[in-house]
N, C-alpha and C positions, 0 to 999 in steps of 0.2 A: 503493499499499501504507499502512494506517493503523501506526501504535505499535500494538504488541499490548503493552497495561498492563492491569491489573487489583490485587484486592485478594482476601485469605481470606476468603471468605463458607461462611457455615453451613447445612446441609442441614436440620434439624430447624428452625431460626429463617428459612427461607427459603421454608417448607414444600417441601421436594426441590427434587429436579435441575433441573426446568424452573425451579422461583423462583428459584432461584441465578444462573439465567441474567435472566431479567426483572431481577432485583435489580442485577445487573452491568449492564447495560442503562440501567437509571435512572440510574445513577451514571457515565457515560462508560465504562464498561469494556468491554474486546475479550477479556481472557483474565481468569479466577479461578483462586485456589485453593482446597482445601477437604478437611477432614481423612475418611480412609476409614474413620475409627471415632472413639469417643472418642480425644482428644489425649492423654489422661491415664490410661486404662486400654485396657480388651483387648474391649470389643464392640462389634462390629461391624451396623449397619445391613443385615437387609435389604435386597438390591438390586429395585429394581422396573425393570423394562426398557421397560415402556411409557414410565414417566415419563424414563427415560436420554435415549428416542426423540426425546419430545418435546424436551429439550435439545439434542439432536444437530440438530433440525430448524432449531430458533431460533439455535443459530451458525452454520448455514450461510448463513441469511438478512442476520443481522446483521455478517457478517465477520469473526469470532470468529477468533483465535489458536489453540495448541495450551491445552490447560489443566494444570494441575501440583499434581495432587494430592497429597498430605503424610501420608505415613506418623505413626503416634501416635510420641510423644515417647518413648514405655516400650518400641517396639521397640527390641532390643539385639543384634546376630548377633554381636558378640564379649566378650558376659558372659561370668564366669568360671561361671556357676551352666547346667547342661545343662537345664534346664526351660525358662528365660528366652530358650535360643536357641531349644528346641524351639518356643517360642510365636512367636517373631519369624518364623521361616523358616513356620510356619502361615500368621500372618495377615498377612506378605505376600504367599502361595499364593494364600490368599483374597482379598485386597486385588488381586492382576495379573488372578484369574479375574475380578470383578466390573469392572473395568476396560475387559474386551473389551468391555461395552454402550456404552463410548465409546470407539472405534477411533481409533488413533493418538494419542492424550494422551500425558503424562507423570507418574510417580511418585517423589517426591521423599522420600530419606530421609535422616536424621542417622546416618552410619554406624555410631556406636557408643563405647561407653566400655571401653576393654580392660582397665580395674578390678586396674592395676598386674602386669600378665601383660605389657608392655610392647609398645609400636606395631606391632613386627612379628608377635607373635602374634597384635596384633587386626585388623594386613590379614587377614593368612591367615586369621584367621577369618569377616570378613565376605566375604571373594573364595570361601570356601568353601558360606558361605550362598547364594551369589547362585547358585554351580553348582550348588545343590539348588534352588532356586527357578525359576529362568528357563527358560523353554520356545522351541526354536527357533520362529520365525514368531508370536510373540505379538507382538500391535502395539504395547504399553505399553513404552517406554523408562524403564527404571531409571535416578534420576539420584545420584548423592553430593554430599553437600551438602559446601560448603567451613564446618569449624568454627570456633569460635574458640579455640578449645585450652585451655576449661576441666579442669583434673583431668586424666584420663585420657581425653578426647576425641580418635578416631582423625580423621583430617582437616583438623588443623590444619594441615597444611604440603601443597604440591602434591606431592609427593614420594611422601607417605601413599596420597594419592588416587589416585599411576599406578601405585603398586607393588599396591592393589588391583585394577585395571582389569586392568593385565594381567598376572594370575595367573587374572582370569575365563575361561572357555571362548568363551562366548558374546559377547565383547565389545561387536559391535556391537547388542547391547541396553541399553547403559550407556553414559551419559554425565556431565555434572554440572550441577550448579545453584549458582552464584556468589553468595554472599550479603555485600554490602558490606559491611553490620557486621562480620559475622565476620571476614573477609580480614584488615579494620583491625586489628582487637581481637587477629587472632592474629599481626601483625608487617608486613604489607604494606600499604605508605604507598599505596594509592588514591588518597585525595584526591589529594595531590603530584604522584603518579608513575604516572597511570593503564596509560599507555602499556608502562612498563617491569616494571607488573605482568602486563599481558597480553602482554608481550613472555615473562617467567617462565614464564608459563600453556602458552605455546604449545613454549617450549622443552621444559618439564617432561611436560605432558599431552599438547595440540595445542588447537587454537581449534575444531579440527574436533570434540571432545568438549566444547565449552560448549554446554548446549542452552536454557539460564534462567535468570534472575538474579532474588535476592530484591531490592529497592531497600531499604534502611534507612540512616538516620541514626545512628550510634555517640555513645551519651554518654561514650564514654571513648579515650582518645589513642592510638595506632597500638601494637600490641604489648601493651596492657593484660590479654588474656587472660581478660577479663570479658563478653563477650557483652550490652549493654544498648542495646536500641534505641532511636532518638530517631525524631522527626517529620523529614521533609525538611529542612534549613535550619538544625533549630535542637540539631544536634550537631556535634560537631568535624568531618566529612567536607565538611560544607558546602552549598549549593545548587549552586555551580559544578560539584560532582563531574557531579549528574545529568544537569545541562544537558550535561555533553560526554559522558555515556553515551548518553545519545537523542539524539546525532547523532554517534558513532562507528559507520562503516561495518558492523565487525566484531561492536556490538551491537547495534543498531536493529532487525535485525529478531528479533529472541528475543522471547517471552514474559516479560514483567517484572510482578513480583509484588511489591505492597507489605506491611511486614509489621511496618510503623508503628503506635507505639498511637497508634489514630485510631477515632473511631467513622466510621459510612460519609459524612456530609456530610466531616469531615477526610480521607477517601480522594476522593471527588470532587472538592476542591482540589488535591489530588495527583497526582491522574491530568491534572485541568484544566494543569496549571503543565506536566506531564511534556510535554502534546498540544502545549501552546504552545512549549513551548522547540523540540523534536523538528520543527514546524512547516516552518521554512525548510534543512531537513536534505535535497538532493540524494538524500539514498541510500532516503530512504523514496518519492520517487518511483515 
């Protein structure tokens, strides 16, 4: 089994879904992330079932892992404004319907910002929204992303994510995507105590809920609550953390998505570095 690692790709810039798969192959990736619609807007691309079928075929041929689709940043299930919540639920429902053309993948989203309503209200609203959009039997699992804790972001602690999951009726359809920059900035010292952070995650949420990783260095010290991504090895986390992650039996088989400030050549270099670091890992044999 090879490491499942990749980066964010653009549907439009790649010329479609199959084009994203071809771009991934060129840079040595075996997974990738893509925005389901304009990341800072509301418009969605009309699905092309034939194009998506061609991507499915390519992924099977090339031994890809699961893809990690990303909801737009504007989606906020716990807004104080009803129209914003309505849009978030409608957009999620539409996205999940489209992703059924890519069966068995992940749909990652930022839980949202409670906008001074309080984290308990925020968690409740997010769970309520998920209960509205999740459909028993859907093939896509929805992933809550760990957040850095800027402003009134929900998801800055494992406890907040657990509170959301506990209130979801079909919790078998919900998992977590752990972002290394975000958890560092939220106050979890992942760079110096990966084992301790994973043990706490397991205690609060359960490692069986951990489905994907965002691999990013951070420009900030632990607990900064700022969310500033950096290229691997150029931030406060250091290359050692990422070498440890790709060789850890609890993590190495999960899809890993780079969100570092890079171009495709830079991503190709980071992917090659991660593959080389994982080469000696017996857990990937």
